[in-house]
C-alpha positions as CSV (number, residue, x, y, z in Angstrom):
1,X,160.1,159.2,-79.9
2,X,161.4,158.0,-76.4
3,X,162.9,154.8,-76.0
4,X,163.8,153.7,-72.6
5,X,167.1,151.9,-72.0
6,X,170.3,148.2,-68.5
7,X,173.7,141.6,-63.3
8,X,175.8,142.0,-60.7
9,X,177.7,139.9,-58.6
10,X,181.0,142.1,-59.4
11,X,180.8,144.3,-56.2
12,X,178.8,141.9,-53.6
13,X,181.4,138.9,-54.8
14,X,184.7,140.8,-54.2
15,X,183.3,142.1,-50.8
16,X,184.4,138.4,-49.3
17,X,187.7,138.8,-51.1
18,X,188.2,142.5,-49.4
19,X,189.2,140.9,-45.4
20,X,189.4,144.9,-44.3
21,X,185.7,145.2,-45.2
22,X,184.5,144.6,-41.6
23,X,187.5,146.3,-39.6
24,X,187.6,149.7,-41.5
25,X,186.5,152.6,-39.5
26,X,183.0,154.5,-39.3
27,X,182.8,155.5,-42.7
28,X,180.9,159.2,-43.8
29,X,177.2,159.1,-44.0
30,X,175.5,158.9,-47.4
31,X,173.9,161.9,-48.2
32,X,171.2,161.0,-50.9
33,X,171.2,162.0,-53.8
34,X,175.0,160.5,-54.1
35,X,175.7,161.7,-57.4
36,X,173.5,164.5,-59.5
37,X,172.8,164.2,-62.7
38,X,174.1,160.8,-63.4
39,X,171.6,157.8,-64.5
40,X,171.7,154.3,-65.3
41,X,174.5,154.3,-62.4
42,X,176.9,150.6,-61.4
43,X,178.8,151.5,-58.0
44,X,180.6,148.4,-57.1
45,X,183.9,147.8,-54.6
46,X,186.1,145.5,-56.4
47,X,189.1,143.5,-54.8
48,X,191.5,146.5,-54.8
49,X,189.5,147.9,-52.0
50,X,188.2,151.1,-54.2
51,X,184.6,152.1,-55.1
52,X,184.0,152.5,-58.6
53,X,180.9,154.0,-60.2
54,X,179.6,155.0,-63.7
55,X,176.6,156.1,-65.4
56,X,174.9,157.8,-68.0
57,X,175.8,161.6,-68.5
58,X,173.1,164.2,-69.8
59,X,175.0,165.1,-72.7
60,X,175.1,161.0,-73.5
61,X,178.2,162.3,-75.3
62,X,181.1,160.1,-72.9
63,X,181.8,157.4,-70.6
64,X,183.5,158.6,-67.7
65,X,184.5,156.7,-64.1
66,X,185.3,158.0,-60.9
67,X,186.4,156.4,-57.4
68,X,186.5,156.3,-54.0
69,X,187.2,154.5,-51.0
70,X,184.1,155.2,-49.2
71,X,180.6,155.1,-51.0
72,X,180.2,158.5,-49.8
73,X,183.0,159.8,-51.1
74,X,182.0,158.9,-54.6
75,X,179.4,162.2,-54.1
76,X,183.4,164.6,-54.7
77,X,185.8,162.4,-56.0
78,X,187.2,163.4,-59.2
79,X,185.7,162.1,-62.3
80,X,188.0,160.6,-65.5
81,X,186.6,160.8,-69.6
82,X,187.3,157.4,-70.2
83,X,186.2,158.0,-74.2
84,X,183.8,160.4,-76.3
85,X,182.0,159.7,-78.8
86,X,183.4,159.7,-82.4
87,X,182.4,162.2,-85.1
88,X,180.3,159.6,-87.4
89,X,179.0,156.4,-88.1
90,X,177.8,154.2,-85.3
91,X,179.6,155.4,-82.2
92,X,179.0,158.8,-82.8
93,X,175.5,159.5,-81.3
94,X,173.7,158.7,-78.1
95,X,176.4,157.0,-75.5
96,X,173.9,155.2,-72.7
97,X,174.4,152.8,-69.8
98,X,177.9,152.0,-69.3
99,X,178.6,149.0,-67.2
100,X,182.5,148.0,-66.3
101,X,183.7,144.3,-65.4
102,X,187.0,142.8,-64.8
103,X,186.9,140.1,-67.6
104,X,189.9,137.8,-68.4
105,X,192.1,139.4,-66.3
106,X,191.4,143.3,-68.0
107,X,188.6,145.9,-67.7
108,X,185.5,146.0,-70.1
109,X,183.0,148.6,-70.2
110,X,179.9,147.8,-72.0
111,X,177.6,150.4,-73.1
112,X,175.3,151.3,-76.3
113,X,175.2,153.3,-78.9
114,X,173.4,155.3,-81.8
115,X,174.3,157.3,-84.7
116,X,174.3,161.1,-84.5
117,X,172.4,162.7,-87.7
118,X,168.7,163.3,-85.4
119,X,165.5,161.5,-86.8
120,X,165.1,158.0,-85.7
121,X,167.9,156.7,-86.7
122,X,169.7,158.1,-83.4
123,X,167.7,155.3,-81.9
124,X,169.8,152.8,-83.7
125,X,171.1,151.3,-80.2
126,X,173.5,148.4,-80.0
127,X,175.4,147.4,-77.4
128,X,179.6,148.0,-77.7
129,X,182.4,147.6,-75.4
130,X,185.6,149.7,-74.8
131,X,188.5,147.8,-72.9
132,X,191.4,149.3,-70.8
133,X,195.2,148.1,-71.9
134,X,196.1,148.3,-67.6
135,X,195.0,147.2,-64.6
136,X,193.9,150.9,-63.2
137,X,191.0,151.6,-65.1
138,X,191.7,155.3,-64.0
139,X,194.8,155.8,-65.6
140,X,195.1,153.4,-68.6
141,X,194.6,154.1,-72.0
142,X,190.8,152.7,-73.3
143,X,189.7,151.8,-76.5
144,X,186.9,150.4,-78.8
145,X,187.1,146.3,-78.3
146,X,184.0,146.2,-81.1
147,X,179.9,145.4,-81.3
148,X,178.1,142.4,-79.3
149,X,176.8,140.1,-81.6
150,X,173.4,138.7,-80.9
151,X,171.7,136.5,-83.4
152,X,169.3,138.8,-84.6
153,X,170.2,143.0,-85.4
154,X,167.9,145.4,-83.5
155,X,167.5,147.8,-80.2
156,X,169.4,145.9,-77.7
157,X,171.4,148.2,-74.6
158,X,171.8,147.6,-70.8
159,X,174.4,144.4,-71.1
160,X,175.7,143.6,-67.8
161,X,177.9,140.2,-67.0
162,X,178.1,138.0,-64.2
163,X,179.7,134.4,-63.3
164,X,177.2,131.9,-62.3
165,X,178.9,128.3,-61.0
166,X,181.9,128.9,-62.9
167,X,180.3,130.5,-66.4
168,X,180.5,133.9,-67.3
169,X,177.0,135.4,-68.5
170,X,175.7,138.6,-69.9
171,X,172.1,139.7,-69.4
172,X,170.9,142.6,-71.4
173,X,167.3,144.0,-73.1
174,X,166.9,143.6,-76.8
175,X,163.9,144.3,-79.1
176,X,162.9,140.8,-80.7
177,X,160.7,140.9,-83.9
178,X,157.8,139.2,-84.1
179,X,156.9,140.9,-80.2
180,X,155.6,143.7,-79.9
181,X,157.5,145.6,-77.5
182,X,160.6,148.1,-77.2
183,X,162.3,145.3,-75.3
184,X,162.8,142.0,-73.3
185,X,165.1,141.0,-71.6
186,X,167.7,138.0,-72.3
187,X,170.5,136.0,-70.9
188,X,173.6,133.9,-72.6
189,X,176.6,132.4,-71.6
190,X,179.4,134.2,-73.2
191,X,182.4,133.0,-75.5
192,X,184.2,136.3,-75.2
193,X,183.2,139.4,-73.9
194,X,181.5,140.2,-76.5
195,X,180.4,136.8,-78.5
196,X,177.5,134.6,-77.1
197,X,178.3,130.9,-76.7
198,X,174.5,129.8,-77.0
199,X,171.6,131.1,-78.3
200,X,169.7,133.9,-75.7
201,X,166.7,132.7,-73.7
202,X,164.4,135.6,-73.4
203,X,163.4,135.9,-69.4
204,X,161.0,138.1,-69.7
205,X,158.5,140.0,-71.8
206,X,156.8,143.4,-70.5
207,X,153.4,142.3,-69.8
208,X,152.2,143.0,-66.9
209,X,150.1,146.7,-66.4
210,X,153.0,148.0,-64.5
211,X,155.3,147.0,-67.4
212,X,154.0,148.5,-69.9
213,X,153.3,152.7,-69.1
214,X,154.2,154.9,-72.0
215,X,156.0,151.8,-73.2
216,X,156.6,148.1,-73.4
217,X,160.0,147.9,-71.3
218,X,162.0,145.5,-69.7
219,X,165.5,146.3,-69.3
220,X,168.4,147.2,-67.2
221,X,169.1,144.0,-65.6
222,X,171.2,143.7,-62.2
223,X,171.8,140.7,-60.2
224,X,171.7,139.4,-56.7
225,X,173.2,136.2,-55.7
226,X,172.0,136.0,-52.1
227,X,170.4,132.9,-49.9
228,X,170.9,130.0,-52.7
229,X,168.8,132.3,-55.3
230,X,169.1,134.9,-57.7
231,X,167.6,137.8,-57.6
232,X,167.6,139.5,-61.4
233,X,166.1,143.4,-61.1
234,X,164.9,145.1,-63.9
235,X,163.2,148.4,-64.9
236,X,160.1,148.9,-66.5
237,X,157.7,151.0,-68.4
238,X,158.3,154.7,-69.7
239,X,161.6,156.9,-67.7
240,X,159.2,159.2,-66.0
241,X,157.5,158.8,-62.9
242,X,156.1,155.5,-63.8
243,X,159.0,153.7,-64.3
244,X,159.6,151.4,-62.0
245,X,161.2,148.1,-60.8
246,X,160.6,144.6,-60.9
247,X,162.4,141.5,-60.3
248,X,162.8,137.4,-61.7
249,X,163.9,134.8,-59.1
250,X,166.1,131.5,-59.6
251,X,167.0,129.3,-57.7
252,X,170.9,128.8,-57.8
253,X,170.6,125.2,-58.4
254,X,168.5,125.5,-61.3
255,X,169.0,125.6,-65.1
256,X,169.6,129.4,-65.5
257,X,169.2,129.5,-69.4
258,X,165.2,127.8,-68.9
259,X,163.3,130.7,-68.8
260,X,160.6,128.5,-66.6
261,X,163.6,128.5,-63.6
262,X,162.8,132.1,-63.4
263,X,159.3,133.5,-61.3
264,X,158.5,137.9,-62.0
265,X,157.3,139.5,-59.1
266,X,153.2,140.6,-60.0
267,X,153.7,143.9,-58.4
268,X,157.2,146.3,-58.5
269,X,159.2,145.8,-55.7
270,X,159.8,149.3,-56.2
271,X,158.1,152.6,-57.9
272,X,158.0,156.5,-57.1
273,X,157.4,157.4,-53.4
274,X,155.0,160.4,-53.6
275,X,155.5,160.7,-49.8
276,X,159.3,161.3,-50.0
277,X,158.8,163.1,-53.4
278,X,161.1,160.7,-55.2
279,X,159.8,159.8,-58.8
280,X,160.4,156.8,-60.9
281,X,163.3,154.6,-59.6
282,X,165.0,152.3,-61.5
283,X,167.9,151.1,-63.9
284,X,169.7,149.9,-60.3
285,X,173.0,148.4,-59.5
286,X,174.0,146.3,-56.2
287,X,177.0,147.0,-53.9
288,X,177.9,146.5,-50.2
289,X,178.8,149.3,-47.6
290,X,182.2,149.1,-46.1
291,X,181.0,146.8,-43.7
292,X,180.0,144.4,-46.2
293,X,176.3,144.9,-46.2
294,X,174.1,145.4,-49.4
295,X,173.0,148.1,-50.9
296,X,170.9,148.8,-54.0
297,X,171.7,152.1,-56.2
298,X,169.1,153.5,-58.4
299,X,168.4,156.8,-60.1
300,X,164.9,158.8,-59.9
301,X,164.0,162.2,-59.8
302,X,163.0,164.3,-57.1
303,X,160.6,166.1,-58.8
304,X,157.2,164.8,-61.2
305,X,156.4,167.0,-63.9
306,X,159.1,167.0,-66.6
307,X,159.4,169.8,-69.3
308,X,159.6,167.9,-72.6
309,X,160.7,165.0,-73.7
310,X,162.0,162.7,-70.1
311,X,165.0,161.5,-72.1
312,X,166.7,164.3,-72.0
313,X,165.4,166.1,-68.8
314,X,169.2,165.6,-66.9
315,X,167.7,165.2,-63.5
316,X,167.8,161.1,-63.0
317,X,170.8,161.1,-59.5
318,X,171.7,158.4,-58.4
319,X,170.7,157.5,-55.0
320,X,171.9,154.6,-52.4
321,X,169.8,153.0,-49.8
322,X,169.9,149.6,-47.1
323,X,168.6,146.3,-48.6
324,X,166.5,144.6,-46.1
325,X,165.8,140.7,-46.6
326,X,162.5,138.8,-45.3
327,X,162.4,135.7,-43.3
328,X,162.5,133.5,-46.4
329,X,166.1,135.7,-47.6
330,X,164.0,137.2,-50.6
331,X,165.1,141.2,-50.6
332,X,162.7,143.7,-49.4
333,X,163.3,146.9,-51.3
334,X,161.8,149.8,-49.2
335,X,160.2,152.9,-51.0
336,X,163.0,155.0,-52.5
337,X,164.1,157.5,-49.5
338,X,163.7,161.0,-49.5
339,X,166.9,163.2,-50.0
340,X,169.2,164.1,-47.1
341,X,171.5,161.6,-44.9
342,X,170.6,157.5,-45.9
343,X,169.3,155.6,-43.3
344,X,171.1,153.0,-41.3
345,X,171.0,149.5,-42.2
């Protein structure tokens, strides 16, 4: 059985903290795909001026990280293995969807993991975290911090964190008993990186036709805070060409723990482009380019037909493209661009 699997603020928020952004020399042009065989990619620019990138590897056996002074440079940047799955137990099987955040003065990387051994038990996926003992994530030592504690013990993954109005939150995907779906979207304030400060709010359940193709999935939340609103993108349906992106929107001054504060896009905000031969876009993150302009980061395949389980097809590549905004300030995600040099923002 295939079970598909992920809020941004760090990259865009820290762009304002990097005064050199607007003065940098012309950066090399990005070519898509940016990095091959890296799914669920997170790219962000930290206040130290580096772009960091992590993502799922096809073997699902390790956590990796690379960095570069430019977005384009991530394509060839050396990649460090931060941590590998262990020989037995709940962290011995598949390693999914890592995402790194600077929380409380240290680097934390969330990821989802399950036990080895085959059968359905390998999808006993839960969210865990590792922490770095130093300020430089490329040279520090990483060790297991623990498991995310949620009110119910069930399939969960794609954790991401952001700060809104002084409070740090966690958003993630989880299966909830009594709801006939593979995963829904949840949000809660954090007490610590792995403990919630309040009962989670269920923000979205897959219910629209484009959210239930193959599997009933809402996953991979990512946050973009712009123009007085919060835009929470997510991914839906099976991880083949039907995979697509939706979006929830809330006012910046709303009670974001009230599900009624969020409205759902009635149609996908990004889906397969047959014209450009890019299939199944999703599991996105957000960053900014060297001039501070918003970029969408996502994975997709450049062919439609998959042999066997799409989960084990390695060719979900990391891709990047500019974000436009409508007159109302809402982000417009163009169809995934074709392979080749990225269009100018």
